[in-house]
C-alpha positions, -999 to +999 in steps of 0.1 A: +368-089-188+340-072-197+339-034-190+311-011-199+311+030-204+282+055-203+275+076-230+293+115-222+254+132-230+240+107-197+273+124-174+253+157-188+278+160-216+275+174-251+256+155-277+273+132-301+282+145-332+283+124-366+302+096-365+302+095-324+291+064-306+295+051-273+311+021-263+282-005-247+309-029-239+345-043-240+348-084-235+384-092-241+393-076-275+358-075-285+344-036-286+309-033-289+301+001-303+265+019-307+255+046-330+220+062-333+207+068-371+218+102-370+254+096-358+261+062-376+292+066-399+299+053-435+315+020-421+348+026-440+354+058-423+346+040-392+373+015-399+403+040-399+416+025-368+443+009-356+440-029-367+471-042-357+487-032-326+513-046-307+512-076-338+475-084-322+450-097-349+415-080-347+384-095-365+362-069-379+327-076-390+301-053-412+288-055-446+320-046-463+336-054-497+375-056-505+369-025-523+359-003-497+388-013-474+414-012-504+407+023-508+417+034-468+447+056-465+457+032-434+451+001-458+490-002-465+498-002-423+477-036-422+482-071-434+461-095-450+426-093-450+401-117-454+366-120-460+334-145-454+300-147-468+270-150-443+245-161-466+213-177-472+189-191-500+170-161-511+134-168-503+147-169-468+162-136-473+130-123-485+116-132-454+139-124-434+136-086-452+096-084-449+105-098-407+122-065-405+110-035-385+092-011-411+111+019-403+144-002-415+121+001-456+133-038-466+101-051-470+092-038-503+095-061-535+121-034-551+141-037-519+138-074-519+149-075-554+177-050-544+190-074-513+188-107-532+212-092-565+234-076-539+234-111-522+241-126-562+273-103-566+288-115-530+281-150-538+300-147-568+329-130-552+332-144-518+344-177-504+343-191-475+306-189-474+283-196-442+249-208-448+227-192-420+193-209-432+195-241-413+221-237-388+220-221-353+238-192-345+263-212-325+267-235-350+271-205-373+297-194-349+314-221-342+321-227-381+330-187-385+353-189-352+370-224-367+378-206-401+387-172-381+415-194-356+428-218-391+436-181-405+458-169-378+493-170-381+509-204-371+482-228-379+472-246-414+439-235-435+413-255-435+415-278-471 
């Protein structure tokens, strides 16, 4: 099932406050929420949601570190958290950063170096890692789906 919801201001309501987003689409258990640049919340604040409702498993994606999630007050209410890294070699990362729109401010040599250092930090701490440089988007998605499926209760982890 897919459903879409329009923003309140489209119906003549008040403009969104900081941290307010617009539900773009609901597809089964996936909720796609869009934030404007002015209302984008700090991601760790945005994740204070009911993660396990009636035993349902929720997959969250984003640029998060374990420390950001462990500090959340609601952390004690949820079960295990698993991390994976979507990665690419530094030269590919640099090309991708240079290819982003200028308003993102990621194409300067200093920003590219900052991203590469963070990627190295993640590589040293997060497994598994999924290389996005040579596989198609669909292939990477299939690998991630297989990894997530293996983590669900009642299944065996891949060896």
